[in-house]
A tleap script that builds the chain and sets N, CA, C and O, in Angstrom:
source leaprc.protein.ff14SB
mol = sequence {
  NMET LEU ASN MET ALA PRO LEU ARG ASN GLY
  ARG ASP ARG SER SER ASN GLN ARG ASN ALA
  GLY GLU ASN ILE PRO THR PRO ASP PRO THR
  LEU GLU ALA VAL TYR ARG ILE ALA GLN THR
  VAL GLY ASP GLN ALA VAL ILE THR ASN GLN
  ILE MET SER GLU LEU GLN ARG GLN ASP ARG
  LYS THR ASP VAL THR HIE ILE ARG PRO LEU
  TYR GLN GLY MET SER GLU PHE ARG SER ASN
  ASN PRO PRO VAL PHE ASN GLY GLY MET ASN
  LEU ASP ILE ALA GLU LYS TRP ILE GLN GLN
  LEU ASP LYS ILE PHE GLY THR MET ILE CYS
  THR GLU GLU GLN LYS VAL THR TYR GLY THR
  PHE MET LEU GLN CGLY
}
set mol.1.N position { 0.839 -1.177 0.000 }
set mol.1.CA position { 0.000 0.000 0.000 }
set mol.1.C position { 0.883 1.239 0.000 }
set mol.1.O position { 1.945 1.239 0.622 }
set mol.2.N position { 0.463 2.284 -0.683 }
set mol.2.CA position { 1.231 3.518 -0.768 }
set mol.2.C position { 1.128 4.292 0.530 }
set mol.2.O position { 0.062 4.345 1.143 }
set mol.3.N position { 2.217 4.886 0.949 }
set mol.3.CA position { 2.230 5.733 2.133 }
set mol.3.C position { 2.297 7.172 1.670 }
set mol.3.O position { 3.367 7.672 1.323 }
set mol.4.N position { 1.150 7.841 1.662 }
set mol.4.CA position { 1.083 9.202 1.132 }
set mol.4.C position { 0.497 10.130 2.183 }
set mol.4.O position { -0.158 9.688 3.128 }
set mol.5.N position { 0.742 11.420 2.005 }
set mol.5.CA position { 0.246 12.437 2.940 }
set mol.5.C position { -1.274 12.498 2.890 }
set mol.5.O position { -1.877 12.154 1.874 }
set mol.6.N position { -1.896 12.935 3.982 }
set mol.6.CA position { -3.345 13.053 4.001 }
set mol.6.C position { -3.836 14.098 3.006 }
set mol.6.O position { -3.127 15.050 2.679 }
set mol.7.N position { -5.053 13.900 2.535 }
set mol.7.CA position { -5.688 14.905 1.700 }
set mol.7.C position { -6.069 16.090 2.562 }
set mol.7.O position { -6.066 16.000 3.790 }
set mol.8.N position { -6.396 17.202 1.921 }
set mol.8.CA position { -6.715 18.417 2.664 }
set mol.8.C position { -7.990 18.291 3.498 }
set mol.8.O position { -8.129 18.956 4.525 }
set mol.9.N position { -8.903 17.455 3.068 }
set mol.9.CA position { -10.151 17.335 3.819 }
set mol.9.C position { -10.057 16.294 4.940 }
set mol.9.O position { -11.056 15.989 5.592 }
set mol.10.N position { -8.857 15.753 5.161 }
set mol.10.CA position { -8.663 14.859 6.287 }
set mol.10.C position { -8.662 13.379 5.937 }
set mol.10.O position { -8.166 12.575 6.726 }
set mol.11.N position { -9.199 12.986 4.781 }
set mol.11.CA position { -9.170 11.577 4.388 }
set mol.11.C position { -7.783 11.243 3.902 }
set mol.11.O position { -7.103 12.084 3.314 }
set mol.12.N position { -7.359 10.017 4.143 }
set mol.12.CA position { -6.033 9.662 3.654 }
set mol.12.C position { -6.119 9.215 2.205 }
set mol.12.O position { -7.170 8.768 1.746 }
set mol.13.N position { -5.029 9.336 1.497 }
set mol.13.CA position { -4.998 9.040 0.066 }
set mol.13.C position { -5.240 7.567 -0.214 }
set mol.13.O position { -5.843 7.225 -1.231 }
set mol.14.N position { -4.781 6.688 0.669 }
set mol.14.CA position { -4.915 5.265 0.393 }
set mol.14.C position { -6.383 4.857 0.363 }
set mol.14.O position { -6.775 4.075 -0.502 }
set mol.15.N position { -7.211 5.363 1.284 }
set mol.15.CA position { -8.633 5.014 1.257 }
set mol.15.C position { -9.304 5.648 0.050 }
set mol.15.O position { -10.213 5.061 -0.536 }
set mol.16.N position { -8.865 6.835 -0.323 }
set mol.16.CA position { -9.411 7.479 -1.509 }
set mol.16.C position { -9.080 6.660 -2.748 }
set mol.16.O position { -9.919 6.526 -3.639 }
set mol.17.N position { -7.868 6.109 -2.821 }
set mol.17.CA position { -7.485 5.300 -3.961 }
set mol.17.C position { -8.273 4.000 -4.008 }
set mol.17.O position { -8.668 3.553 -5.085 }
set mol.18.N position { -8.504 3.389 -2.846 }
set mol.18.CA position { -9.299 2.152 -2.833 }
set mol.18.C position { -10.687 2.424 -3.383 }
set mol.18.O position { -11.236 1.610 -4.126 }
set mol.19.N position { -11.262 3.577 -3.016 }
set mol.19.CA position { -12.601 3.904 -3.494 }
set mol.19.C position { -12.600 4.188 -4.992 }
set mol.19.O position { -13.537 3.809 -5.695 }
set mol.20.N position { -11.568 4.844 -5.480 }
set mol.20.CA position { -11.527 5.203 -6.887 }
set mol.20.C position { -11.029 4.048 -7.742 }
set mol.20.O position { -11.304 4.006 -8.941 }
set mol.21.N position { -10.301 3.106 -7.144 }
set mol.21.CA position { -9.803 1.972 -7.892 }
set mol.21.C position { -8.643 2.311 -8.813 }
set mol.21.O position { -8.387 1.589 -9.777 }
set mol.22.N position { -7.941 3.398 -8.528 }
set mol.22.CA position { -6.808 3.794 -9.362 }
set mol.22.C position { -5.764 4.486 -8.499 }
set mol.22.O position { -6.056 4.940 -7.392 }
set mol.23.N position { -4.552 4.558 -9.017 }
set mol.23.CA position { -3.475 5.243 -8.310 }
set mol.23.C position { -3.525 6.726 -8.631 }
set mol.23.O position { -3.667 7.111 -9.791 }
set mol.24.N position { -3.410 7.545 -7.617 }
set mol.24.CA position { -3.389 8.994 -7.780 }
set mol.24.C position { -1.978 9.454 -7.463 }
set mol.24.O position { -1.504 9.248 -6.346 }
set mol.25.N position { -1.293 10.073 -8.418 }
set mol.25.CA position { 0.089 10.489 -8.173 }
set mol.25.C position { 0.158 11.627 -7.159 }
set mol.25.O position { -0.775 12.419 -7.025 }
set mol.26.N position { 1.270 11.690 -6.457 }
set mol.26.CA position { 1.504 12.776 -5.521 }
set mol.26.C position { 1.778 14.036 -6.318 }
set mol.26.O position { 2.617 14.012 -7.219 }
set mol.27.N position { 1.095 15.145 -6.017 }
set mol.27.CA position { 1.302 16.380 -6.782 }
set mol.27.C position { 2.719 16.912 -6.601 }
set mol.27.O position { 3.282 16.839 -5.509 }
set mol.28.N position { 3.284 17.441 -7.664 }
set mol.28.CA position { 4.619 18.046 -7.623 }
set mol.28.C position { 4.483 19.457 -7.047 }
set mol.28.O position { 3.715 20.255 -7.584 }
set mol.29.N position { 5.206 19.788 -5.968 }
set mol.29.CA position { 5.081 21.110 -5.349 }
set mol.29.C position { 5.454 22.251 -6.296 }
set mol.29.O position { 4.851 23.323 -6.234 }
set mol.30.N position { 6.428 22.038 -7.162 }
set mol.30.CA position { 6.819 23.095 -8.098 }
set mol.30.C position { 5.714 23.350 -9.103 }
set mol.30.O position { 5.407 24.499 -9.421 }
set mol.31.N position { 5.120 22.283 -9.599 }
set mol.31.CA position { 4.026 22.432 -10.548 }
set mol.31.C position { 2.843 23.125 -9.886 }
set mol.31.O position { 2.204 23.983 -10.495 }
set mol.32.N position { 2.549 22.759 -8.645 }
set mol.32.CA position { 1.466 23.418 -7.926 }
set mol.32.C position { 1.761 24.906 -7.766 }
set mol.32.O position { 0.848 25.725 -7.873 }
set mol.33.N position { 3.018 25.272 -7.513 }
set mol.33.CA position { 3.399 26.679 -7.363 }
set mol.33.C position { 3.196 27.429 -8.675 }
set mol.33.O position { 2.717 28.563 -8.673 }
set mol.34.N position { 3.555 26.806 -9.793 }
set mol.34.CA position { 3.366 27.439 -11.101 }
set mol.34.C position { 1.872 27.642 -11.362 }
set mol.34.O position { 1.467 28.691 -11.863 }
set mol.35.N position { 1.057 26.647 -11.025 }
set mol.35.CA position { -0.385 26.794 -11.207 }
set mol.35.C position { -0.949 27.905 -10.326 }
set mol.35.O position { -1.830 28.648 -10.757 }
set mol.36.N position { -0.441 28.028 -9.075 }
set mol.36.CA position { -0.904 29.115 -8.188 }
set mol.36.C position { -0.520 30.471 -8.754 }
set mol.36.O position { -1.301 31.418 -8.668 }
set mol.37.N position { 0.670 30.580 -9.329 }
set mol.37.CA position { 1.091 31.837 -9.946 }
set mol.37.C position { 0.169 32.171 -11.114 }
set mol.37.O position { -0.279 33.309 -11.260 }
set mol.38.N position { -0.107 31.175 -11.937 }
set mol.38.CA position { -0.995 31.389 -13.081 }
set mol.38.C position { -2.387 31.813 -12.624 }
set mol.38.O position { -2.995 32.696 -13.228 }
set mol.39.N position { -2.896 31.190 -11.558 }
set mol.39.CA position { -4.202 31.553 -11.021 }
set mol.39.C position { -4.188 32.985 -10.499 }
set mol.39.O position { -5.145 33.729 -10.714 }
set mol.40.N position { -3.117 33.376 -9.816 }
set mol.40.CA position { -2.998 34.733 -9.295 }
set mol.40.C position { -2.978 35.746 -10.428 }
set mol.40.O position { -3.623 36.791 -10.346 }
set mol.41.N position { -2.237 35.436 -11.484 }
set mol.41.CA position { -2.175 36.322 -12.639 }
set mol.41.C position { -3.567 36.461 -13.266 }
set mol.41.O position { -3.992 37.562 -13.616 }
set mol.42.N position { -4.261 35.345 -13.400 }
set mol.42.CA position { -5.617 35.384 -13.949 }
set mol.42.C position { -6.557 36.189 -13.079 }
set mol.42.O position { -7.359 36.973 -13.586 }
set mol.43.N position { -6.463 36.001 -11.770 }
set mol.43.CA position { -7.295 36.767 -10.841 }
set mol.43.C position { -7.007 38.255 -10.953 }
set mol.43.O position { -7.924 39.075 -10.930 }
set mol.44.N position { -5.735 38.600 -11.073 }
set mol.44.CA position { -5.348 40.004 -11.198 }
set mol.44.C position { -5.929 40.611 -12.476 }
set mol.44.O position { -6.391 41.751 -12.467 }
set mol.45.N position { -5.906 39.857 -13.563 }
set mol.45.CA position { -6.464 40.353 -14.824 }
set mol.45.C position { -7.964 40.587 -14.709 }
set mol.45.O position { -8.474 41.583 -15.224 }
set mol.46.N position { -8.671 39.694 -14.047 }
set mol.46.CA position { -10.116 39.850 -13.856 }
set mol.46.C position { -10.407 41.103 -13.041 }
set mol.46.O position { -11.284 41.890 -13.396 }
set mol.47.N position { -9.671 41.286 -11.946 }
set mol.47.CA position { -9.880 42.461 -11.088 }
set mol.47.C position { -9.563 43.739 -11.847 }
set mol.47.O position { -10.300 44.719 -11.741 }
set mol.48.N position { -8.478 43.743 -12.611 }
set mol.48.CA position { -8.111 44.924 -13.403 }
set mol.48.C position { -9.214 45.265 -14.393 }
set mol.48.O position { -9.568 46.434 -14.549 }
set mol.49.N position { -9.759 44.256 -15.063 }
set mol.49.CA position { -10.855 44.491 -16.009 }
set mol.49.C position { -12.093 45.036 -15.309 }
set mol.49.O position { -12.776 45.906 -15.849 }
set mol.50.N position { -12.388 44.536 -14.121 }
set mol.50.CA position { -13.539 45.038 -13.371 }
set mol.50.C position { -13.343 46.501 -12.985 }
set mol.50.O position { -14.270 47.305 -13.081 }
set mol.51.N position { -12.131 46.839 -12.548 }
set mol.51.CA position { -11.845 48.227 -12.172 }
set mol.51.C position { -11.983 49.144 -13.388 }
set mol.51.O position { -12.596 50.208 -13.302 }
set mol.52.N position { -11.411 48.728 -14.520 }
set mol.52.CA position { -11.486 49.548 -15.724 }
set mol.52.C position { -12.926 49.710 -16.195 }
set mol.52.O position { -13.316 50.795 -16.628 }
set mol.53.N position { -13.709 48.662 -16.118 }
set mol.53.CA position { -15.121 48.756 -16.505 }
set mol.53.C position { -15.866 49.736 -15.611 }
set mol.53.O position { -16.678 50.528 -16.088 }
set mol.54.N position { -15.590 49.678 -14.325 }
set mol.54.CA position { -16.248 50.585 -13.384 }
set mol.54.C position { -15.844 52.031 -13.648 }
set mol.54.O position { -16.687 52.927 -13.600 }
set mol.55.N position { -14.572 52.265 -13.923 }
set mol.55.CA position { -14.111 53.629 -14.216 }
set mol.55.C position { -14.753 54.160 -15.488 }
set mol.55.O position { -15.138 55.328 -15.547 }
set mol.56.N position { -14.874 53.316 -16.504 }
set mol.56.CA position { -15.521 53.739 -17.741 }
set mol.56.C position { -17.003 53.997 -17.513 }
set mol.56.O position { -17.569 54.930 -18.082 }
set mol.57.N position { -17.626 53.176 -16.686 }
set mol.57.CA position { -19.049 53.345 -16.398 }
set mol.57.C position { -19.302 54.666 -15.690 }
set mol.57.O position { -20.305 55.329 -15.955 }
set mol.58.N position { -18.427 55.045 -14.816 }
set mol.58.CA position { -18.601 56.291 -14.070 }
set mol.58.C position { -18.378 57.513 -14.950 }
set mol.58.O position { -18.829 58.613 -14.630 }
set mol.59.N position { -17.674 57.307 -16.069 }
set mol.59.CA position { -17.431 58.371 -17.046 }
set mol.59.C position { -16.996 59.679 -16.382 }
set mol.59.O position { -17.587 60.739 -16.587 }
set mol.60.N position { -15.961 59.560 -15.598 }
set mol.60.CA position { -15.416 60.750 -14.965 }
set mol.60.C position { -13.911 60.594 -14.856 }
set mol.60.O position { -13.378 59.486 -14.914 }
set mol.61.N position { -13.243 61.718 -14.697 }
set mol.61.CA position { -11.798 61.656 -14.490 }
set mol.61.C position { -11.537 61.110 -13.104 }
set mol.61.O position { -12.204 61.470 -12.134 }
set mol.62.N position { -10.557 60.237 -13.034 }
set mol.62.CA position { -10.204 59.630 -11.758 }
set mol.62.C position { -8.729 59.891 -11.494 }
set mol.62.O position { -7.888 59.737 -12.380 }
set mol.63.N position { -8.435 60.279 -10.291 }
set mol.63.CA position { -7.050 60.458 -9.884 }
set mol.63.C position { -6.426 59.088 -9.704 }
set mol.63.O position { -6.782 58.353 -8.783 }
set mol.64.N position { -5.495 58.744 -10.586 }
set mol.64.CA position { -4.863 57.427 -10.528 }
set mol.64.C position { -3.468 57.490 -9.916 }
set mol.64.O position { -2.683 56.554 -10.071 }
set mol.65.N position { -3.156 58.574 -9.229 }
set mol.65.CA position { -1.823 58.687 -8.646 }
set mol.65.C position { -1.574 57.610 -7.603 }
set mol.65.O position { -0.428 57.231 -7.363 }
set mol.66.N position { -2.644 57.111 -6.979 }
set mol.66.CA position { -2.466 56.047 -6.001 }
set mol.66.C position { -2.115 54.719 -6.667 }
set mol.66.O position { -1.653 53.798 -5.994 }
set mol.67.N position { -2.326 54.607 -7.970 }
set mol.67.CA position { -2.003 53.389 -8.700 }
set mol.67.C position { -0.560 53.434 -9.213 }
set mol.67.O position { 0.074 52.387 -9.349 }
set mol.68.N position { -0.051 54.585 -9.491 }
set mol.68.CA position { 1.267 54.738 -10.102 }
set mol.68.C position { 2.409 54.031 -9.373 }
set mol.68.O position { 3.283 53.494 -10.053 }
set mol.69.N position { 2.466 53.992 -8.057 }
set mol.69.CA position { 3.630 53.357 -7.432 }
set mol.69.C position { 3.893 51.933 -7.907 }
set mol.69.O position { 5.040 51.485 -7.887 }
set mol.70.N position { 2.865 51.217 -8.332 }
set mol.70.CA position { 3.085 49.863 -8.837 }
set mol.70.C position { 3.925 49.866 -10.105 }
set mol.70.O position { 4.618 48.888 -10.386 }
set mol.71.N position { 3.876 50.941 -10.868 }
set mol.71.CA position { 4.542 50.972 -12.158 }
set mol.71.C position { 5.789 51.845 -12.178 }
set mol.71.O position { 6.509 51.847 -13.176 }
set mol.72.N position { 6.065 52.577 -11.125 }
set mol.72.CA position { 7.215 53.462 -11.126 }
set mol.72.C position { 8.530 52.709 -11.260 }
set mol.72.O position { 9.479 53.242 -11.835 }
set mol.73.N position { 8.614 51.497 -10.751 }
set mol.73.CA position { 9.859 50.750 -10.806 }
set mol.73.C position { 10.008 49.875 -12.032 }
set mol.73.O position { 10.986 49.134 -12.135 }
set mol.74.N position { 9.067 49.935 -12.967 }
set mol.74.CA position { 9.112 49.056 -14.138 }
set mol.74.C position { 10.385 49.283 -14.950 }
set mol.74.O position { 10.993 48.320 -15.419 }
set mol.75.N position { 10.799 50.548 -15.125 }
set mol.75.CA position { 12.015 50.796 -15.912 }
set mol.75.C position { 13.243 50.235 -15.201 }
set mol.75.O position { 14.145 49.703 -15.848 }
set mol.76.N position { 13.282 50.351 -13.869 }
set mol.76.CA position { 14.385 49.757 -13.114 }
set mol.76.C position { 14.380 48.239 -13.274 }
set mol.76.O position { 15.425 47.622 -13.479 }
set mol.77.N position { 13.192 47.645 -13.177 }
set mol.77.CA position { 13.058 46.199 -13.346 }
set mol.77.C position { 13.543 45.781 -14.732 }
set mol.77.O position { 14.334 44.846 -14.861 }
set mol.78.N position { 13.070 46.470 -15.759 }
set mol.78.CA position { 13.428 46.133 -17.142 }
set mol.78.C position { 14.922 46.336 -17.409 }
set mol.78.O position { 15.497 45.641 -18.246 }
set mol.79.N position { 15.561 47.286 -16.702 }
set mol.79.CA position { 16.987 47.535 -16.920 }
set mol.79.C position { 17.847 46.360 -16.456 }
set mol.79.O position { 19.019 46.264 -16.820 }
set mol.80.N position { 17.260 45.457 -15.644 }
set mol.80.CA position { 17.971 44.255 -15.189 }
set mol.80.C position { 17.857 43.104 -16.183 }
set mol.80.O position { 18.311 41.995 -15.900 }
set mol.81.N position { 17.256 43.357 -17.343 }
set mol.81.CA position { 17.068 42.338 -18.386 }
set mol.81.C position { 16.441 41.055 -17.837 }
set mol.81.O position { 17.045 39.985 -17.913 }
set mol.82.N position { 15.222 41.165 -17.279 }
set mol.82.CA position { 14.580 39.972 -16.721 }
set mol.82.C position { 14.245 38.968 -17.828 }
set mol.82.O position { 13.962 39.360 -18.960 }
set mol.83.N position { 14.278 37.686 -17.500 }
set mol.83.CA position { 13.962 36.672 -18.505 }
set mol.83.C position { 12.463 36.620 -18.794 }
set mol.83.O position { 11.639 36.930 -17.933 }
set mol.84.N position { 12.134 36.229 -19.995 }
set mol.84.CA position { 10.740 36.036 -20.399 }
set mol.84.C position { 10.387 34.575 -20.145 }
set mol.84.O position { 11.198 33.684 -20.400 }
set mol.85.N position { 9.168 34.326 -19.639 }
set mol.85.CA position { 8.698 32.953 -19.471 }
set mol.85.C position { 7.697 32.673 -20.576 }
set mol.85.O position { 6.665 33.338 -20.677 }
set mol.86.N position { 8.011 31.678 -21.409 }
set mol.86.CA position { 7.175 31.366 -22.558 }
set mol.86.C position { 6.148 30.279 -22.278 }
set mol.86.O position { 5.473 29.816 -23.198 }
set mol.87.N position { 6.022 29.872 -21.043 }
set mol.87.CA position { 5.066 28.832 -20.704 }
set mol.87.C position { 5.677 27.461 -20.846 }
set mol.87.O position { 6.897 27.305 -20.814 }
set mol.88.N position { 4.845 26.491 -21.000 }
set mol.88.CA position { 5.330 25.123 -21.117 }
set mol.88.C position { 5.238 24.400 -19.784 }
set mol.88.O position { 4.914 24.993 -18.755 }
set mol.89.N position { 5.527 23.116 -19.825 }
set mol.89.CA position { 5.374 22.287 -18.633 }
set mol.89.C position { 6.709 21.822 -18.068 }
set mol.89.O position { 6.730 20.934 -17.216 }
set mol.90.N position { 7.827 22.398 -18.519 }
set mol.90.CA position { 9.132 22.023 -17.999 }
set mol.90.C position { 9.345 22.718 -16.668 }
set mol.90.O position { 9.575 23.926 -16.618 }
set mol.91.N position { 9.269 21.952 -15.592 }
set mol.91.CA position { 9.348 22.530 -14.254 }
set mol.91.C position { 10.719 23.121 -13.957 }
set mol.91.O position { 10.823 24.093 -13.209 }
set mol.92.N position { 11.768 22.551 -14.530 }
set mol.92.CA position { 13.110 23.094 -14.313 }
set mol.92.C position { 13.219 24.501 -14.881 }
set mol.92.O position { 13.807 25.385 -14.257 }
set mol.93.N position { 12.654 24.707 -16.060 }
set mol.93.CA position { 12.687 26.029 -16.688 }
set mol.93.C position { 11.854 27.011 -15.867 }
set mol.93.O position { 12.280 28.145 -15.649 }
set mol.94.N position { 10.674 26.593 -15.409 }
set mol.94.CA position { 9.817 27.464 -14.601 }
set mol.94.C position { 10.509 27.848 -13.300 }
set mol.94.O position { 10.473 29.008 -12.890 }
set mol.95.N position { 11.133 26.880 -12.658 }
set mol.95.CA position { 11.820 27.156 -11.392 }
set mol.95.C position { 13.007 28.096 -11.610 }
set mol.95.O position { 13.232 29.003 -10.809 }
set mol.96.N position { 13.756 27.888 -12.677 }
set mol.96.CA position { 14.901 28.755 -12.982 }
set mol.96.C position { 14.418 30.179 -13.253 }
set mol.96.O position { 15.059 31.139 -12.823 }
set mol.97.N position { 13.294 30.328 -13.961 }
set mol.97.CA position { 12.725 31.647 -14.259 }
set mol.97.C position { 12.364 32.371 -12.961 }
set mol.97.O position { 12.678 33.549 -12.790 }
set mol.98.N position { 11.701 31.654 -12.050 }
set mol.98.CA position { 11.311 32.240 -10.765 }
set mol.98.C position { 12.554 32.646 -9.972 }
set mol.98.O position { 12.574 33.717 -9.365 }
set mol.99.N position { 13.571 31.819 -9.969 }
set mol.99.CA position { 14.810 32.144 -9.255 }
set mol.99.C position { 15.484 33.378 -9.843 }
set mol.99.O position { 16.011 34.209 -9.103 }
set mol.100.N position { 15.471 33.502 -11.164 }
set mol.100.CA position { 16.079 34.672 -11.795 }
set mol.100.C position { 15.313 35.944 -11.433 }
set mol.100.O position { 15.922 36.981 -11.172 }
set mol.101.N position { 13.987 35.868 -11.416 }
set mol.101.CA position { 13.196 37.032 -11.013 }
set mol.101.C position { 13.446 37.372 -9.551 }
set mol.101.O position { 13.581 38.546 -9.205 }
set mol.102.N position { 13.510 36.361 -8.686 }
set mol.102.CA position { 13.785 36.603 -7.265 }
set mol.102.C position { 15.129 37.294 -7.081 }
set mol.102.O position { 15.272 38.161 -6.219 }
set mol.103.N position { 16.105 36.915 -7.881 }
set mol.103.CA position { 17.432 37.535 -7.799 }
set mol.103.C position { 17.330 39.025 -8.152 }
set mol.103.O position { 17.940 39.862 -7.485 }
set mol.104.N position { 16.574 39.352 -9.181 }
set mol.104.CA position { 16.373 40.759 -9.570 }
set mol.104.C position { 15.615 41.500 -8.472 }
set mol.104.O position { 15.996 42.607 -8.093 }
set mol.105.N position { 14.541 40.892 -7.960 }
set mol.105.CA position { 13.754 41.544 -6.909 }
set mol.105.C position { 14.595 41.798 -5.663 }
set mol.105.O position { 14.343 42.750 -4.924 }
set mol.106.N position { 15.600 40.943 -5.427 }
set mol.106.CA position { 16.480 41.126 -4.285 }
set mol.106.C position { 17.311 42.394 -4.378 }
set mol.106.O position { 17.781 42.900 -3.360 }
set mol.107.N position { 17.500 42.919 -5.596 }
set mol.107.CA position { 18.267 44.145 -5.775 }
set mol.107.C position { 17.390 45.380 -5.774 }
set mol.107.O position { 17.894 46.503 -5.766 }
set mol.108.N position { 16.079 45.179 -5.781 }
set mol.108.CA position { 15.134 46.296 -5.866 }
set mol.108.C position { 14.364 46.420 -4.548 }
set mol.108.O position { 14.243 45.464 -3.782 }
set mol.109.N position { 13.865 47.595 -4.318 }
set mol.109.CA position { 12.932 47.798 -3.209 }
set mol.109.C position { 11.546 47.852 -3.844 }
set mol.109.O position { 11.176 48.850 -4.464 }
set mol.110.N position { 10.784 46.772 -3.685 }
set mol.110.CA position { 9.449 46.745 -4.276 }
set mol.110.C position { 8.525 45.885 -3.419 }
set mol.110.O position { 8.964 45.004 -2.681 }
set mol.111.N position { 7.244 46.169 -3.543 }
set mol.111.CA position { 6.223 45.451 -2.784 }
set mol.111.C position { 5.916 44.120 -3.462 }
set mol.111.O position { 6.329 43.872 -4.594 }
set mol.112.N position { 5.185 43.274 -2.749 }
set mol.112.CA position { 4.746 42.001 -3.339 }
set mol.112.C position { 3.848 42.256 -4.549 }
set mol.112.O position { 3.906 41.519 -5.533 }
set mol.113.N position { 3.017 43.298 -4.477 }
set mol.113.CA position { 2.139 43.639 -5.600 }
set mol.113.C position { 2.958 44.018 -6.826 }
set mol.113.O position { 2.622 43.633 -7.946 }
set mol.114.N position { 4.042 44.780 -6.612 }
set mol.114.CA position { 4.900 45.146 -7.730 }
set mol.114.C position { 5.579 43.910 -8.308 }
set mol.114.O position { 5.717 43.795 -9.526 }
set mol.115.N position { 6.001 42.993 -7.458 }
set mol.115.CA position { 6.625 41.771 -7.946 }
set mol.115.C position { 5.668 41.002 -8.853 }
set mol.115.O position { 6.071 40.491 -9.898 }
set mol.116.N position { 4.398 40.922 -8.452 }
set mol.116.CA position { 3.396 40.231 -9.275 }
set mol.116.C position { 3.224 40.958 -10.603 }
set mol.116.O position { 3.166 40.330 -11.660 }
set mol.117.N position { 3.142 42.291 -10.542 }
set mol.117.CA position { 2.969 43.079 -11.761 }
set mol.117.C position { 4.156 42.898 -12.700 }
set mol.117.O position { 3.974 42.658 -13.893 }
set mol.118.N position { 5.365 43.013 -12.167 }
set mol.118.CA position { 6.566 42.887 -12.993 }
set mol.118.C position { 6.693 41.466 -13.545 }
set mol.118.O position { 7.012 41.285 -14.720 }
set mol.119.N position { 6.448 40.467 -12.710 }
set mol.119.CA position { 6.531 39.081 -13.160 }
set mol.119.C position { 5.498 38.789 -14.235 }
set mol.119.O position { 5.791 38.107 -15.217 }
set mol.120.N position { 4.292 39.305 -14.050 }
set mol.120.CA position { 3.222 39.121 -15.044 }
set mol.120.C position { 3.619 39.721 -16.383 }
set mol.120.O position { 3.322 39.165 -17.441 }
set mol.121.N position { 4.287 40.851 -16.322 }
set mol.121.CA position { 4.734 41.516 -17.540 }
set mol.121.C position { 5.658 40.632 -18.366 }
set mol.121.O position { 5.723 40.770 -19.587 }
set mol.122.N position { 6.373 39.727 -17.706 }
set mol.122.CA position { 7.353 38.884 -18.384 }
set mol.122.C position { 6.775 37.535 -18.848 }
set mol.122.O position { 7.507 36.698 -19.377 }
set mol.123.N position { 5.482 37.328 -18.652 }
set mol.123.CA position { 4.845 36.081 -19.109 }
set mol.123.C position { 4.438 36.211 -20.572 }
set mol.123.O position { 3.882 37.228 -20.988 }
set mol.124.N position { 4.719 35.185 -21.330 }
set mol.124.CA position { 4.290 35.118 -22.734 }
set mol.124.C position { 3.765 33.721 -22.997 }
set mol.124.O position { 4.073 32.773 -22.275 }
set mol.125.N position { 2.964 33.615 -24.045 }
set mol.125.CA position { 2.522 32.282 -24.437 }
set mol.125.C position { 1.168 31.922 -23.952 }
set mol.125.O position { 0.689 30.821 -24.222 }
savepdb mol mol.pdb
quit
């Protein structure tokens, strides 16, 4: 019998496998991290679209100076020649990309929100 970590809802994987009649592979933590990043990027895009729709609906000038700090460091970020992530399922490439971005962020003073914005900017594919 396989010795695997418990599921999030408290049931153990072995009883779940007996019920399903098939083997369920252990999720790769790096792959899960890449999926969480992708989900965060998608969530950010949805929220941005909602904000823009609301601003257009209000049909008025809005002071966006409170938004600017997220983008003020973009030129500094870009001057470090950050790598582009073209997608794909190669976990080694994804992990190396994240490490390279972390190295750049280590030289900058930026918020977590800015890191997401800058990292999102470098996604392609």
